[in-house]
Structure formats: structure tokens, C-alpha cells
C-alpha positions as CSV (number, residue, x, y, z in Angstrom):
1,M,-148.5,52.9,-101.8
2,F,-147.3,50.7,-104.7
3,L,-150.6,51.5,-106.5
4,L,-150.1,55.2,-106.0
5,L,-146.5,55.2,-107.3
6,K,-147.5,53.1,-110.3
7,G,-150.2,55.7,-111.1
8,F,-147.7,58.6,-110.8
9,I,-145.2,56.8,-113.1
10,Q,-147.9,56.4,-115.7
11,I,-148.8,60.1,-115.6
12,A,-145.1,61.1,-116.0
13,A,-144.7,58.6,-118.9
14,N,-147.7,59.9,-120.7
15,N,-147.0,63.6,-120.4
16,G,-143.2,63.8,-120.5
17,P,-140.5,64.6,-117.9
18,R,-141.6,68.3,-117.6
19,V,-144.7,67.3,-115.7
20,I,-142.9,65.1,-113.1
21,T,-142.5,67.9,-110.6
22,R,-146.1,69.0,-111.1
23,V,-147.4,65.4,-110.6
24,I,-145.4,65.0,-107.4
25,T,-146.7,68.4,-106.1
26,R,-150.3,67.7,-107.0
27,G,-150.0,64.1,-105.6
28,V,-148.9,65.3,-102.1
29,A,-152.6,65.5,-100.9
30,L,-153.3,61.9,-102.0
31,I,-150.2,60.4,-100.4
32,G,-150.6,62.7,-97.4
33,A,-154.2,61.5,-96.8
34,L,-153.0,57.9,-97.0
35,V,-150.3,58.6,-94.4
36,V,-152.7,60.4,-92.1
37,A,-155.2,57.5,-92.3
38,L,-152.5,54.9,-91.6
39,T,-151.0,56.8,-88.6
40,S,-154.0,55.6,-86.6
41,M,-153.0,52.0,-87.4
42,S,-151.0,51.6,-84.3
43,S,-153.9,52.7,-82.1
44,I,-156.2,50.4,-84.0
45,V,-153.9,47.4,-83.6
46,R,-153.4,48.1,-79.9
47,G,-157.2,48.4,-79.5
48,Q,-157.6,44.9,-80.9
49,T,-154.6,43.0,-79.4
50,P,-155.5,40.2,-77.0
51,M,-156.0,41.3,-73.5
52,R,-157.9,40.1,-70.4
53,G,-161.4,41.3,-70.7
54,D,-161.3,41.5,-74.5
55,S,-163.3,39.7,-77.2
56,I,-160.7,36.9,-77.5
57,H,-161.6,35.9,-74.0
58,A,-165.3,36.1,-74.6
59,A,-165.6,38.8,-71.9
60,Q,-168.8,40.4,-70.8
61,T,-167.2,43.9,-71.0
62,L,-168.3,45.7,-74.2
63,F,-166.1,48.8,-73.8
64,T,-162.5,49.1,-72.6
65,W,-160.1,52.0,-72.0
66,R,-158.4,51.2,-75.3
67,D,-161.7,52.0,-77.0
68,G,-161.5,55.5,-75.5
69,V,-158.0,56.0,-76.9
70,L,-159.0,54.8,-80.3
71,A,-162.1,57.0,-80.3
72,A,-160.1,60.1,-79.2
73,A,-157.5,59.5,-82.0
74,L,-160.1,59.1,-84.7
75,A,-162.3,62.0,-83.5
76,G,-159.2,64.2,-83.3
77,T,-158.2,63.3,-86.9
78,T,-161.7,64.1,-88.1
79,I,-161.5,67.6,-86.6
80,V,-158.0,68.2,-87.9
81,M,-159.3,67.4,-91.4
82,F,-162.0,70.1,-91.5
83,P,-159.6,73.0,-92.2
84,I,-157.9,71.2,-95.1
85,D,-161.0,69.5,-96.7
86,R,-161.3,72.0,-99.5
87,A,-157.5,72.2,-100.3
88,T,-157.3,68.4,-100.3
89,A,-160.3,68.1,-102.7
90,R,-159.0,70.6,-105.1
91,R,-155.6,68.9,-105.4
92,L,-157.2,65.5,-105.9
93,Q,-159.3,67.0,-108.7
94,D,-156.3,68.4,-110.5
95,S,-156.7,67.7,-114.3
96,T,-153.4,65.8,-114.5
97,T,-154.3,63.5,-111.6
98,Q,-157.8,62.9,-112.9
99,A,-156.6,62.1,-116.4
100,N,-154.8,59.1,-115.2
101,R,-156.7,56.0,-116.4
102,F,-155.0,53.7,-113.9
103,F,-156.3,55.8,-110.9
104,K,-159.8,56.0,-112.4
105,N,-160.1,52.3,-113.0
106,A,-158.5,51.3,-109.7
107,S,-160.7,53.7,-107.7
108,R,-163.9,52.2,-109.2
109,D,-162.8,48.6,-108.5
110,V,-161.9,49.3,-104.9
111,Q,-165.3,50.9,-104.2
112,Y,-167.2,47.9,-105.5
113,V,-165.2,45.7,-103.1
114,A,-166.6,47.7,-100.2
115,D,-170.1,48.2,-101.4
116,P,-171.8,45.9,-102.3
117,G,-168.8,43.6,-102.0
118,S,-168.6,43.6,-98.2
119,I,-172.2,42.3,-97.9
120,V,-171.9,39.8,-100.7
121,I,-168.7,38.4,-99.3
122,G,-170.0,38.2,-95.8
123,V,-173.3,36.5,-96.7
124,S,-171.5,34.1,-99.0
125,M,-169.0,33.2,-96.3
126,Y,-171.9,32.6,-93.8
127,G,-173.7,30.4,-96.4
128,V,-170.7,28.3,-97.3
129,G,-169.7,27.9,-93.6
130,R,-173.1,26.7,-92.7
131,A,-173.4,24.4,-95.7
132,L,-170.0,22.8,-95.1
133,H,-170.2,22.9,-91.3
134,W,-167.2,25.3,-91.0
135,A,-168.1,27.0,-87.8
136,D,-165.4,29.7,-87.8
137,F,-166.1,30.5,-91.5
138,A,-169.8,31.0,-90.8
139,D,-169.0,32.9,-87.7
140,L,-166.8,35.4,-89.5
141,G,-169.3,35.8,-92.3
142,L,-172.2,36.5,-90.0
143,H,-170.4,38.9,-87.7
144,G,-168.8,40.7,-90.6
145,T,-172.2,41.2,-92.2
146,E,-173.6,42.4,-88.9
147,A,-170.8,44.9,-88.5
148,V,-171.4,46.3,-92.0
149,A,-175.1,46.5,-91.2
150,V,-174.6,48.3,-87.9
151,S,-172.1,50.8,-89.4
152,G,-174.4,51.4,-92.4
153,T,-177.3,52.2,-90.1
154,M,-175.3,54.6,-88.0
155,T,-173.8,56.2,-91.1
156,A,-177.1,56.6,-92.9
157,L,-178.6,58.4,-89.8
158,I,-175.7,60.8,-89.4
159,K,-175.7,61.5,-93.2
160,G,-179.4,62.4,-93.1
161,L,-179.0,64.6,-90.1
162,A,-175.8,66.4,-91.1
163,G,-177.0,67.2,-94.6
164,R,-173.5,68.0,-95.8
165,S,-173.1,68.8,-99.5
166,R,-170.7,66.5,-101.4
167,P,-167.6,68.1,-103.0
168,Y,-169.0,67.9,-106.6
169,V,-172.1,69.8,-105.6
170,S,-170.2,72.9,-104.7
171,S,-167.3,72.3,-107.2
172,D,-165.0,71.8,-104.2
173,T,-165.6,75.4,-102.9
174,N,-167.6,74.9,-99.8
175,A,-166.6,72.2,-97.4
176,H,-168.7,73.6,-94.5
177,D,-172.2,73.4,-96.2
178,F,-174.2,71.6,-93.5
179,R,-178.0,71.7,-93.1
180,L,-179.9,69.7,-90.5
181,G,-182.0,66.9,-92.1
182,R,-181.2,67.7,-95.7
183,G,-179.3,64.5,-96.3
184,F,-182.6,62.5,-96.0
185,T,-184.0,64.1,-99.2
186,S,-181.0,64.3,-101.5
187,G,-178.0,62.1,-102.1
188,G,-176.0,65.1,-103.1
189,Y,-176.2,66.3,-99.5
190,A,-175.4,63.1,-97.8
191,S,-171.6,63.4,-97.7
192,F,-170.8,63.2,-94.0
193,P,-169.7,60.5,-93.2
194,S,-168.6,58.2,-96.1
195,G,-170.7,55.0,-96.3
196,H,-168.3,53.1,-98.5
197,T,-165.5,53.8,-96.1
198,S,-167.6,52.8,-93.1
199,A,-168.5,49.5,-94.7
200,A,-164.8,48.8,-95.6
201,F,-163.5,49.5,-92.1
202,A,-166.4,47.6,-90.4
203,A,-165.4,44.5,-92.4
204,A,-161.7,45.1,-91.7
205,A,-162.3,45.5,-88.0
206,A,-164.5,42.3,-87.9
207,V,-162.0,40.2,-89.7
208,T,-159.1,41.5,-87.5
209,S,-161.1,40.8,-84.3
210,E,-162.2,37.4,-85.4
211,S,-158.7,36.5,-86.5
212,Q,-157.5,36.9,-82.9
213,R,-159.4,33.7,-82.0
214,W,-157.6,31.8,-84.7
215,W,-154.2,33.5,-84.9
216,P,-153.8,35.5,-81.7
217,H,-150.2,36.3,-82.4
218,R,-150.7,37.4,-86.0
219,T,-152.8,40.5,-85.5
220,W,-149.9,42.7,-86.6
221,L,-150.1,41.0,-90.0
222,V,-153.8,40.9,-90.4
223,A,-154.6,44.4,-89.2
224,P,-152.3,46.3,-91.7
225,A,-153.6,44.3,-94.6
226,M,-157.3,44.7,-93.8
227,Y,-157.1,48.4,-92.7
228,G,-154.7,49.2,-95.5
229,G,-157.3,47.9,-98.0
230,A,-160.1,49.9,-96.2
231,T,-158.0,53.0,-96.4
232,L,-157.7,52.7,-100.2
233,V,-161.5,52.6,-100.3
234,G,-161.7,55.9,-98.5
235,L,-159.0,57.5,-100.8
236,S,-161.0,56.3,-103.8
237,R,-164.1,58.1,-102.6
238,M,-162.0,61.3,-102.3
239,Y,-160.4,60.8,-105.7
240,N,-163.9,60.5,-107.3
241,N,-165.0,63.7,-105.6
242,A,-167.7,62.0,-103.7
243,H,-166.4,62.9,-100.2
244,W,-164.3,65.3,-98.2
245,A,-161.4,64.0,-96.2
246,S,-163.2,64.4,-92.9
247,D,-166.1,62.4,-94.3
248,V,-163.7,59.5,-94.9
249,V,-162.1,59.7,-91.4
250,L,-165.4,59.7,-89.6
251,G,-166.6,56.8,-91.8
252,A,-163.5,54.9,-90.8
253,A,-164.2,55.6,-87.1
254,I,-167.8,54.4,-87.3
255,G,-166.8,51.3,-89.2
256,T,-163.9,50.4,-86.9
257,F,-166.0,50.6,-83.8
258,S,-168.9,48.7,-85.4
259,G,-166.7,45.8,-86.3
260,I,-164.9,45.6,-82.9
261,K,-168.1,45.9,-80.9
262,V,-170.1,43.4,-82.9
263,V,-167.4,40.7,-82.5
264,R,-166.8,41.6,-78.9
265,Y,-170.5,41.5,-78.0
266,S,-171.2,38.3,-79.9
267,H,-168.4,36.3,-78.3
268,G,-169.1,37.9,-74.9
269,H,-172.8,37.0,-75.1
270,S,-172.8,33.8,-77.1
271,D,-176.4,33.2,-76.2
272,N,-177.6,36.3,-78.0
273,F,-180.6,35.8,-80.3
274,I,-178.9,36.3,-83.6
275,D,-176.0,33.9,-83.0
276,R,-178.3,31.3,-81.4
277,T,-180.7,31.5,-84.3
278,L,-178.3,31.8,-87.3
279,L,-175.3,29.8,-86.0
280,G,-177.0,27.4,-83.6
281,L,-179.8,25.9,-85.7
282,R,-179.1,22.8,-87.7
283,V,-181.3,20.7,-89.9
284,V,-180.9,17.0,-89.0
285,P,-182.3,14.3,-91.4
286,L,-184.5,11.7,-89.8
287,A,-186.0,8.4,-91.2
288,D,-189.4,10.0,-91.7
289,G,-188.3,13.6,-92.4
290,V,-186.0,16.3,-90.9
291,A,-185.7,18.0,-87.5
292,V,-184.4,21.5,-86.6
293,V,-182.1,21.3,-83.7
294,L,-180.7,24.2,-81.6
295,T,-177.0,23.4,-81.0
296,R,-176.0,26.5,-79.1
């Protein structure tokens, strides 16, 4: 919210007091989208708080009733967004808002953090953790990367099948332009859902879930920070006219579930092939060479 307010102040300073009212009016869509995205935060936090049968206890159960509540909330938000997709896009593309240099620079930087940043950060954490024998660090890096990969695969499949045109293709006039399979042949028709948002929320969900094992009573601090940052990624995609609001919400849903489920499954099935191979193998030096030892 501080970043948004700073941007609005810059617009007013550059254009004079007469445009303050217009700036506020045109900025309602941007702030409103942020509020809508964050209203699901309580459901997300509740869905990841420690409970018997959850990932913090390394349970075998992959889905819980809380997942159903979270899925319903996110699905409902996606549906609600459809009728206001076009109006939201038009207000975000207002010339006054788009002329703000702070918004433009910040939106680009935020996107890079999500893609390719989420993969680069995850792989780097895994590599550093393995090299320095920091088990939790490597664990977080691996599962975060897995979550982004899972969400990316799901997102790419839906994008291709839905074939929804991006806002810039129709000049923000047609938010309901879907065609089966068209998204596989043209990036301009791969709008639904947002891949950047999916990656950002997958990383946020993985970090929040993993942090339960380290700081089980600090989820209320970790979750808002991680999901708040992921929400900014989604808003940046809308600001840059690459996605409709409903694209962003569905991307957030896919990413959130991917992160939660990857962590829950991995700790509930610690003997799974990926963890045993990438977290359990160690190279041990010997007098006449080295040996590869499976420690998990």
C-alpha cells in the first residue's frame, strides 16, 4: 500500500493539485484489486496454520477440509472478477496512471522477482543448502522450486486450452474472448491464468508452509509478507495490461494450492523419489576416492 500511495503522490506532484481528484478516482481500481486479493489472506493463513493432520506433522493426508474452504474462496473471487474485468483494465490503463514513472519501474522489477526470480532463488537456495549442509535451507529451496514447477505446468495447460486474449490484444474491450486451444499457438491468447502470479503465489505458499516447521507460531507474520509480495506481482501484470483481474486471481489460486500441496506431500511422504534423491544423496570422500551415500 505504501508503494501505491507513493506513486499517487508523485502523479499529483507532477501534474498539479487539479488532478488529485482524478488520480484518486482512476486509482480506485488498483487499490480495490489489492484489497480484494488480500481479503482472502485470512482464509490462506487459516489454511496453513498448524493442525493435526497437516504438513507440520508430516501427515499422510494430502487434502483437508480447510483446502475446500480456501478453494471455494478463490474460485468465488475469480467468478466475481469476470464482470468487472474490462472496467478494471480500462481504469488501470488511464493515461495519468500509466504516465507515472514510479509505477512503471516498480511493476517491471516486481515481475522479474517472480519470473525468473522464483526459480533462480529456489535453485540457488537448494545449491547453497546442499553445499553447506544446511538441511532446512536446501529443503526450502527444493520444495519452493517444485511448487513453482507444478504451478507452471498447470498454468501452461490451462492457458493453452482456454485461449483467452490478453487485454492489449483487444485494447481492453473484450474480456470474454476465449477459444479452445488457441493459447498453445499464440502468446497473445494465453492470458488465463497469469503465470507470473501463479509462480509468485506458489513460492509464497511454499515458504509459508515450510516456515511452520521452523516458526510454528509466526505464520501470521510470514504469510502476510509473502502473500502481500505475491499480490503486488499480480497487480503489476494488470498494470502492464498483460492480464485481466480474473487471470490474476486464478493464477493466485493455482500457485497457492501448488505450494501448500508440494510441501504437505513432501513431508508426509519423506521417502518420495525426489526428496530421497536430491536431499538424501551425499558425496563422502574416501582414502581412494569418493562414495555416494543415501542418507534418507
